[in-house]
Steps between C-alpha positions, in 0.01 A plus 500: 500500500322724752400422855540577864726195542438492875691269494597371157463118470537211257161556350614841376828358365331209323237730341774736380704217349203345325399843364856562378509166321150505351514860373869493416578796719857636499480543875256533786532811722355449848360834613411510868219746568633801691173632647211263412197727437254233618670442838564707808873557576482300822372196306817468292858417594754774435571542130877459542450158666276386219751625242793320660297178533413517126866559412606198715232282344592570137876510541570164340298567182676714236169564328352664802570852638339714764411867463484783751282716276194487730710537817681805374187674359302711748128453554289190453638226272267483200558222244433736210785727604738203521387365160553839341844520666608171340357596165711818505819332622471199275439702183227506234582157358469311825188305596418532867303244698354531849489171693256477793254260660155438344343611825666838462376535144145436630537831691658700217204733493620630838849580368613852418415592136350156454349598166847557350685205656424226253607728213839573651642143497411132479371362827577146614258366755654213697259239628463139619435238235123453460424854624152613400549787260132606500553751786778667301273554202222626720735744674667637186239436234567264208702748294737609777535139629634400160786751555623301805725196448411216737794298635407190706791422737516216749614578850349844541303388804790632705409846629673780681201517739552138600875548545444800729239301699742207539774729627271672745410157636866399523465238219750407230499667155778285364439400135238774456761770423873486422738432792658841457159659561433276802837609643427865442162476667659326803786751516266800505219344703245570234136392532537400866376824652377840367820571295284567200523861385766739370534689826 
């Protein structure tokens, strides 16, 4: 499961668990983006903070792990490099899935090596129940859209953007993300000021 996870929240966790169950996945590997290619460095919280928050959030689920592959690799974090990494490390018999939001899939033509992505693994596009799939087909074309598994999940209206805005306004984020993540954010003063980049 790829994403910035800035911060990780219950919507991410619910989507991952529903994907694990529906597609009978052995495990879900949360992979925080090291250097998001579509964002400026000052727009993103330090990668180490995002990694630790992800590790705290998934700690109670034995079917979830978190990977440093994108943090430890230099340069921009491209999904295709991460997918190929897991294909290599898991071996030729393994089936690799990439879980992300449907909105991200709509922008897949802006991703690095977008023409090769859908052939590298199975994509799972997480969306709200009742989501209009027509934009997906228009964006990808009918043939490529059929290569994406759609997973309607309740509760994905929680967003990292909203959590950051709430914190900046001094509002509560309790029950939007695990208590361990809330505690970490408070301990490090994240999202209150401009403590956003890796410097």
